[in-house]
C-alpha positions as CSV (number, residue, x, y, z in Angstrom):
1,M,-16.1,-29.9,12.3
2,P,-13.6,-27.5,13.8
3,Q,-14.3,-23.8,13.8
4,D,-12.1,-20.8,13.5
5,A,-12.0,-17.9,16.0
6,Q,-15.0,-16.3,14.3
7,G,-17.1,-19.4,14.6
8,L,-16.9,-20.4,10.9
9,A,-16.5,-24.2,10.1
10,V,-13.1,-25.1,8.8
11,T,-11.8,-28.4,7.3
12,A,-8.9,-29.3,9.6
13,A,-7.3,-32.4,11.0
14,S,-7.8,-31.2,14.6
15,D,-8.8,-28.4,16.8
16,A,-5.1,-27.7,17.3
17,A,-4.8,-27.0,13.5
18,A,-7.8,-24.7,13.6
19,S,-6.2,-22.8,16.5
20,A,-2.9,-22.6,14.5
21,F,-4.9,-21.2,11.6
22,D,-6.4,-18.5,13.9
23,N,-2.9,-17.7,15.2
24,T,-1.6,-17.2,11.6
25,V,-4.5,-15.1,10.6
26,E,-4.0,-12.9,13.7
27,G,-0.4,-12.5,12.7
28,Y,-1.4,-11.2,9.3
29,L,-4.2,-8.9,10.7
30,K,-1.8,-7.5,13.3
31,Y,1.1,-7.1,10.9
32,R,3.5,-9.3,12.9
33,A,6.9,-10.1,11.5
34,D,6.5,-13.7,12.4
35,A,3.4,-14.3,10.4
36,G,5.3,-16.5,8.0
37,V,6.7,-18.5,10.9
38,R,3.2,-19.0,12.2
39,L,2.1,-20.2,8.7
40,K,4.9,-22.7,8.6
41,A,3.9,-24.1,12.0
42,L,0.3,-24.4,10.8
43,L,1.4,-26.3,7.6
44,D,3.7,-28.6,9.7
45,L,0.6,-29.4,11.8
46,D,-1.9,-29.9,8.9
47,A,-0.4,-29.6,5.4
48,E,-3.8,-30.4,3.8
49,M,-5.9,-27.9,5.6
50,P,-7.6,-26.0,2.7
51,M,-7.6,-22.6,4.4
52,A,-3.9,-23.1,5.3
53,L,-3.1,-23.5,1.6
54,V,-5.2,-20.4,0.9
55,L,-3.1,-18.5,3.4
56,K,0.1,-19.9,1.8
57,G,-1.0,-18.5,-1.6
58,A,-2.2,-15.2,-0.2
59,F,1.0,-14.6,1.7
60,A,2.9,-15.1,-1.6
61,M,0.7,-12.6,-3.3
62,L,0.9,-10.1,-0.5
63,T,4.6,-9.6,-1.4
64,Y,3.7,-8.0,-4.7
65,N,6.7,-9.8,-6.2
66,A,6.2,-11.6,-9.6
67,A,8.7,-14.2,-8.5
68,M,6.3,-15.4,-5.8
69,V,3.2,-15.7,-8.1
70,P,4.0,-19.3,-9.2
71,R,3.9,-20.3,-5.6
72,A,0.5,-18.7,-5.2
73,K,-0.8,-20.4,-8.3
74,E,0.0,-23.8,-6.9
75,A,-2.3,-23.4,-3.9
76,P,-5.9,-22.9,-5.2
77,A,-6.3,-26.3,-7.0
78,A,-5.3,-28.2,-3.9
79,A,-7.3,-26.1,-1.6
80,A,-10.4,-26.6,-3.7
81,R,-9.9,-30.3,-3.9
82,L,-9.5,-30.6,-0.1
83,A,-12.2,-28.1,0.8
84,G,-15.1,-29.4,2.8
85,T,-17.3,-26.3,2.6
86,D,-18.5,-23.9,-0.1
87,R,-16.8,-21.0,1.7
88,E,-13.4,-22.7,1.4
89,R,-14.0,-23.4,-2.2
90,A,-14.9,-19.7,-2.7
91,H,-11.7,-18.8,-1.0
92,A,-9.7,-21.0,-3.4
93,A,-11.5,-19.5,-6.4
94,A,-10.7,-15.9,-5.1
95,L,-7.0,-16.8,-4.7
96,A,-6.9,-18.3,-8.2
97,F,-8.4,-15.1,-9.7
98,W,-5.9,-13.0,-7.7
99,A,-2.9,-15.0,-8.7
100,G,-4.1,-14.9,-12.3
101,G,-4.3,-11.2,-12.3
102,E,-8.1,-11.1,-12.6
103,M,-8.7,-8.6,-9.8
104,D,-12.3,-7.7,-10.5
105,R,-13.2,-11.4,-10.2
106,A,-11.1,-11.8,-7.1
107,L,-12.8,-8.8,-5.4
108,A,-16.3,-10.1,-6.4
109,A,-15.5,-13.5,-5.0
110,W,-14.4,-12.0,-1.6
111,E,-17.6,-9.9,-1.6
112,G,-19.6,-13.0,-2.2
113,I,-18.0,-14.7,0.8
114,M,-18.6,-11.6,3.0
115,A,-22.2,-11.5,1.9
116,A,-22.8,-15.1,3.1
117,H,-20.3,-15.0,5.9
118,P,-19.8,-11.4,7.3
119,H,-17.5,-12.7,10.0
120,D,-15.0,-14.1,7.5
121,I,-12.2,-11.7,8.5
122,L,-9.7,-13.1,6.0
123,A,-12.0,-12.4,3.0
124,F,-12.7,-9.0,4.3
125,R,-9.0,-8.1,4.9
126,L,-7.7,-9.4,1.6
127,H,-10.5,-7.5,-0.2
128,H,-9.5,-4.3,1.8
129,F,-5.9,-4.7,0.7
130,C,-6.5,-5.4,-2.9
131,A,-9.2,-2.7,-3.3
132,F,-6.7,-0.2,-1.9
133,W,-3.9,-1.1,-4.3
134,L,-6.4,-0.6,-7.1
135,G,-7.3,2.9,-5.9
136,R,-10.8,1.9,-5.1
137,A,-11.5,3.7,-1.9
138,G,-15.3,3.6,-2.4
139,Q,-15.2,-0.2,-2.8
140,M,-13.2,-0.5,0.5
141,L,-15.8,1.6,2.3
142,R,-18.8,-0.3,0.9
143,A,-17.2,-3.5,2.1
144,V,-16.6,-2.3,5.6
145,D,-20.1,-0.7,5.8
146,A,-21.6,-4.0,4.7
147,V,-20.0,-6.2,7.4
148,A,-19.5,-3.8,10.3
149,P,-23.1,-4.0,11.7
150,R,-22.6,-7.7,12.2
151,W,-19.5,-7.3,14.3
152,S,-18.9,-6.4,18.0
153,A,-16.1,-6.4,20.4
154,A,-17.2,-9.9,21.5
155,I,-15.9,-11.3,18.2
156,P,-12.1,-11.8,17.8
157,G,-10.8,-9.6,15.0
158,F,-13.2,-6.7,15.8
159,G,-10.2,-4.3,16.1
160,S,-9.2,-5.0,12.5
161,I,-12.8,-4.1,11.4
162,L,-12.4,-0.8,13.2
163,A,-8.9,-0.2,11.7
164,C,-10.2,-0.8,8.2
165,R,-13.2,1.3,8.8
166,C,-10.8,4.1,9.9
167,F,-8.6,3.8,6.8
168,A,-11.5,3.4,4.3
169,N,-13.3,6.4,5.6
170,E,-10.0,8.4,5.7
171,E,-9.4,7.7,2.0
172,C,-13.0,8.8,1.3
173,G,-12.5,12.0,3.2
174,N,-14.8,11.1,6.1
175,Y,-12.2,12.2,8.7
176,T,-14.4,12.4,11.8
177,V,-15.8,8.9,11.4
178,A,-12.3,7.6,10.5
179,E,-10.7,9.1,13.5
180,E,-13.3,7.8,15.9
181,A,-12.9,4.2,14.5
182,G,-9.1,4.4,14.5
183,R,-8.7,5.6,18.0
184,A,-11.3,3.0,19.2
185,A,-9.1,0.3,17.6
186,V,-6.0,1.6,19.3
187,A,-7.8,1.8,22.6
188,L,-8.6,-1.9,22.2
189,D,-5.0,-2.7,21.3
190,P,-2.2,0.0,21.4
191,G,-0.2,-2.2,19.1
192,D,-2.7,-2.2,16.3
193,L,-0.4,-0.9,13.5
194,W,-3.1,-0.6,10.9
195,A,-5.3,1.5,13.1
196,T,-2.2,3.6,14.2
197,H,-1.5,4.1,10.5
198,G,-5.0,5.1,9.7
199,V,-5.0,7.9,12.3
200,A,-1.6,9.0,11.1
201,H,-3.2,9.5,7.7
202,I,-5.9,11.6,9.1
203,L,-3.5,13.8,11.0
204,E,-1.4,14.2,7.8
205,M,-4.4,15.2,5.7
206,Q,-5.6,17.7,8.3
207,G,-2.2,19.3,8.7
208,R,-2.0,18.3,12.4
209,R,1.7,17.7,12.1
210,G,2.8,18.2,15.7
211,E,0.0,16.0,16.9
212,G,1.0,13.4,14.4
213,I,4.6,13.3,15.7
214,V,3.3,12.9,19.2
215,W,0.8,10.2,18.2
216,L,3.4,8.0,16.6
217,K,6.1,8.6,19.2
218,A,3.8,7.7,22.0
219,L,2.7,4.4,20.4
220,E,6.1,3.3,19.3
221,Q,6.7,1.4,22.6
222,H,4.0,-1.0,21.4
223,W,5.5,-1.9,18.1
224,D,7.9,-4.7,19.0
225,G,7.5,-7.6,16.7
226,G,5.8,-5.6,14.0
227,S,6.4,-6.2,10.2
228,N,7.5,-3.7,7.6
229,L,4.4,-1.5,8.3
230,L,6.7,-0.1,11.0
231,H,8.8,1.4,8.3
232,H,5.7,3.1,6.8
233,L,4.8,4.5,10.2
234,W,8.2,6.0,10.4
235,W,7.8,7.4,6.9
236,H,4.6,9.1,8.1
237,R,6.5,10.7,10.9
238,A,9.1,11.9,8.5
239,M,6.3,13.4,6.4
240,Y,5.3,15.5,9.3
241,H,8.9,16.7,9.8
242,M,9.2,17.4,6.0
243,E,6.2,19.7,6.2
244,R,7.9,21.5,9.1
245,G,11.2,21.9,7.1
246,E,13.1,19.6,9.5
247,H,15.2,17.9,6.9
248,A,17.9,16.6,9.3
249,E,15.2,14.7,11.2
250,V,13.8,13.3,7.9
251,L,17.2,12.0,7.0
252,A,17.7,10.5,10.4
253,L,14.3,8.7,10.2
254,Y,15.3,7.5,6.7
255,D,18.6,6.0,7.8
256,R,17.6,4.6,11.3
257,G,14.0,3.9,10.5
258,F,12.3,3.2,7.3
259,R,15.4,2.5,5.2
260,N,17.7,1.0,7.9
261,H,19.7,-1.5,6.0
262,A,20.9,-3.1,9.2
263,S,17.4,-4.0,10.4
264,A,16.2,-7.6,10.2
265,L,13.1,-6.5,8.4
266,T,15.0,-4.8,5.6
267,Q,17.5,-7.6,5.3
268,A,14.7,-10.2,5.1
269,M,12.9,-8.3,2.3
270,P,15.3,-5.7,0.9
271,D,13.1,-4.8,-2.1
272,L,9.6,-4.9,-0.6
273,Y,7.2,-2.7,-2.5
274,I,6.1,-0.5,0.4
275,D,9.7,0.1,1.6
276,V,10.7,1.1,-1.9
277,Q,7.8,3.5,-2.1
278,N,8.7,5.0,1.2
279,A,12.3,5.5,0.3
280,A,12.1,6.8,-3.2
281,S,9.2,9.2,-2.5
282,M,11.1,10.7,0.4
283,L,14.4,11.1,-1.5
284,F,12.5,12.9,-4.3
285,R,10.8,15.3,-1.9
286,L,14.1,16.0,-0.2
287,Q,15.9,16.7,-3.5
288,R,13.1,19.0,-4.6
289,H,13.9,21.1,-1.6
290,G,17.6,21.2,-2.3
291,V,18.7,18.6,0.2
292,D,21.8,16.6,-0.6
293,V,20.7,12.9,-0.3
294,G,24.2,11.5,-1.0
295,D,24.4,8.1,-2.6
296,R,21.1,6.9,-1.1
297,W,19.5,6.4,-4.6
298,I,22.1,3.9,-5.7
299,E,20.9,0.9,-3.8
300,L,17.3,1.6,-4.8
301,A,18.4,1.8,-8.5
302,D,20.3,-1.5,-8.2
303,K,17.1,-3.2,-6.9
304,A,15.0,-1.5,-9.6
305,E,17.2,-3.0,-12.4
306,A,16.7,-6.4,-10.8
307,R,12.9,-6.0,-10.9
308,I,12.5,-4.8,-14.5
309,G,9.5,-6.7,-15.9
310,D,7.7,-7.1,-12.6
311,C,4.7,-4.9,-13.1
312,I,2.3,-6.4,-10.5
313,S,2.5,-3.4,-8.2
314,T,1.7,-0.5,-10.5
315,F,2.2,2.2,-7.9
316,T,5.7,1.0,-7.2
317,L,6.8,1.4,-10.8
318,P,7.2,5.2,-10.8
319,H,9.3,4.8,-7.6
320,W,11.6,2.3,-9.3
321,M,11.8,4.8,-12.2
322,M,12.7,7.6,-9.8
323,A,15.7,5.6,-8.7
324,L,16.8,4.7,-12.2
325,A,16.3,8.3,-13.4
326,A,18.1,9.8,-10.4
327,T,21.2,7.7,-11.1
328,G,21.3,8.3,-14.8
329,R,20.5,4.8,-15.8
330,T,18.8,5.7,-19.1
331,Q,19.1,2.3,-20.7
332,A,17.6,0.5,-17.7
333,A,14.8,3.0,-17.7
334,A,14.1,2.3,-21.4
335,R,14.1,-1.4,-20.7
336,M,11.7,-0.9,-17.9
337,L,9.3,1.1,-20.1
338,D,9.5,-1.6,-22.8
339,A,8.6,-4.2,-20.2
340,M,5.7,-2.2,-18.9
341,R,4.4,-1.8,-22.5
342,E,4.6,-5.5,-23.0
343,A,2.8,-6.2,-19.7
344,A,0.1,-3.8,-20.8
345,T,-0.8,-6.2,-23.6
346,Q,-1.6,-9.0,-21.2
347,P,-5.2,-10.1,-20.2
348,V,-5.0,-8.9,-16.6
349,T,-6.7,-6.2,-14.6
350,V,-3.5,-4.1,-14.3
351,A,-2.9,-3.9,-18.1
352,A,-5.3,-0.9,-18.5
353,I,-3.8,0.7,-15.4
354,L,-0.3,0.4,-16.8
355,R,-1.5,1.8,-20.2
356,D,-3.5,4.7,-18.8
357,A,-1.5,5.6,-15.7
358,A,1.8,3.9,-14.8
359,I,3.5,4.2,-18.2
360,P,2.7,7.9,-18.8
361,V,3.7,8.7,-15.2
362,C,7.0,6.8,-15.5
363,E,7.7,8.6,-18.8
364,A,7.1,11.8,-17.0
365,V,9.4,10.8,-14.1
366,L,12.2,10.1,-16.6
367,A,11.7,13.3,-18.6
368,H,11.6,15.4,-15.4
369,A,14.9,14.0,-14.2
370,Q,16.4,14.7,-17.6
371,G,15.3,18.3,-17.4
372,D,12.7,18.1,-20.2
373,H,9.9,19.5,-18.2
374,V,7.6,20.2,-21.1
375,R,7.7,16.6,-22.2
376,A,7.1,15.5,-18.6
377,V,4.0,17.5,-18.4
378,E,2.7,16.4,-21.8
379,A,3.3,12.8,-20.9
380,M,1.7,12.9,-17.5
381,R,-1.2,15.3,-18.2
382,P,-3.6,12.6,-19.5
383,A,-2.8,10.4,-16.5
384,V,-3.3,12.9,-13.7
385,G,-7.0,12.2,-13.3
386,V,-6.7,8.4,-13.3
387,M,-3.4,7.8,-11.6
388,H,-5.2,7.0,-8.4
389,R,-6.0,3.6,-10.1
390,M,-2.4,2.6,-9.4
391,G,-3.3,2.5,-5.7
392,G,-1.6,4.4,-2.9
393,S,-3.2,6.8,-0.5
394,H,-3.6,10.5,-0.9
395,A,-0.5,11.0,1.1
396,Q,1.5,8.6,-1.2
397,Q,0.0,9.9,-4.5
398,D,1.1,13.4,-3.4
399,V,4.7,12.8,-4.6
400,L,3.4,12.3,-8.2
401,E,1.2,15.5,-7.9
402,Q,4.4,17.4,-6.8
403,L,6.4,16.0,-9.7
404,F,3.7,17.2,-12.2
405,L,3.6,20.7,-10.5
406,D,7.3,21.0,-10.4
407,A,7.6,20.1,-14.1
408,A,4.8,22.5,-15.0
409,M,6.4,25.4,-13.1
410,K,9.9,24.8,-14.5
411,G,8.4,24.4,-18.0
412,G,6.6,27.6,-17.8
413,M,3.3,25.9,-18.2
414,Q,1.1,27.9,-15.9
415,E,-2.3,26.5,-16.9
416,D,-1.1,23.1,-16.0
417,A,0.3,24.3,-12.7
418,R,-3.0,26.0,-12.0
419,M,-4.9,22.8,-12.8
420,L,-2.7,20.8,-10.4
421,L,-3.1,23.4,-7.6
422,E,-6.9,23.4,-8.1
423,R,-6.9,19.6,-8.0
424,V,-5.0,19.4,-4.7
425,A,-7.0,22.2,-3.2
426,G,-10.2,20.3,-4.0
427,R,-8.9,17.0,-2.6
428,H,-6.9,18.0,0.4
429,P,-8.3,19.8,3.5
430,V,-5.1,21.8,3.9
431,P,-4.8,24.6,1.3
432,P,-1.7,24.5,-1.0
433,E,-0.4,27.7,0.7
434,R,0.1,25.7,3.9
435,R,1.8,22.7,2.3
436,V,5.5,22.7,1.8
437,G,5.4,21.1,-1.6
438,Y,2.9,23.5,-3.1
439,A,3.3,26.8,-1.3
440,E,5.8,28.4,-3.6
441,A,3.7,27.6,-6.7
442,A,0.5,28.7,-5.0
443,G,2.1,32.0,-4.1
444,G,3.1,32.7,-7.7
445,I,-0.1,31.6,-9.4
446,R,-3.6,33.0,-8.8
447,H,-6.0,30.1,-8.6
């Protein structure tokens, strides 16, 4: 029976198909823009390879686009029917749970695969991705700690284990361990975008802004062929410049980097969830500091209207709402909230997240844009402690914390402003007084 790069048996028509599978998985792990092309070549070579079908479904789900879910739902039954091993059947089951919105069962299925097969890099990486977008940093870390002792540099994919070890530890506040792992991964491969990203997060959280700019600029030469994670890396660089008050550079990075409409990446997926998050959160920050962002909100609002009813990516929803609110599209915003409330009645994992976090946060985003700051605070207050369940890193969730603080300050609600400042002071190594989005409030409130 053929084996994959990590030595696990795979049902495949030939060794060439197994190699094509490895090539596709590597494209996914390395965030290569041609991962989809690699998958097509694999399917052309062996259309009935169970793990190829699992990849086809997983790639559809990774877009976080409801229109792609039917494609993902087609894959598990065929993969299970063709599977020649229990591991492959477990992958098919995990994909079925994921496509069906049963995320706890999907995570448990991947954990079961990892327990029996700690070298299953695909199960590990999909678990890492989904746990992150459910705000479960501890679950990410437990997974990497469970498998890492079984890995070494002699096993293909080791760099991805290091990169995920970096990011999971960073999100759990273990910055020394995180940085060591991230830099080790980049030493193995300077083009490792996920490891580069993990270290960028550490430098952001520790206020090492100049170092962060140098880190990203030095590695940019290795990014050719990368996927949309490149946009997120440019967003991180813009975040450093934002903290330094260098708004012109932020706008330049927006237009030529992470929201460059002329780039092939943007044109291929103009409404990709992470790109929308990058763009909307940065425009909100800029406007909060009095920067004229021109008509940049309009194209985001157009895309937001087209995606009303798509509630798979709960963290993207407040960003869509920012665009609708910034352009005065009140009726569209109301339709979006209605669609979210309907989605919250469905038997899926995100229903509770929509109800407890995404809906109240979106209500607050709209009220804030309309100048009703008291209503914004009252809507969002119950969600502040649980909005991490929407996913997103500490650096990404920051925009929501800034929104709550801004509303509290403008609404004269000092106790709420104090609560938010205490929250960020406890969760972020850099004190509010040294963070551009919080310094003014921190100077005006004793906390």
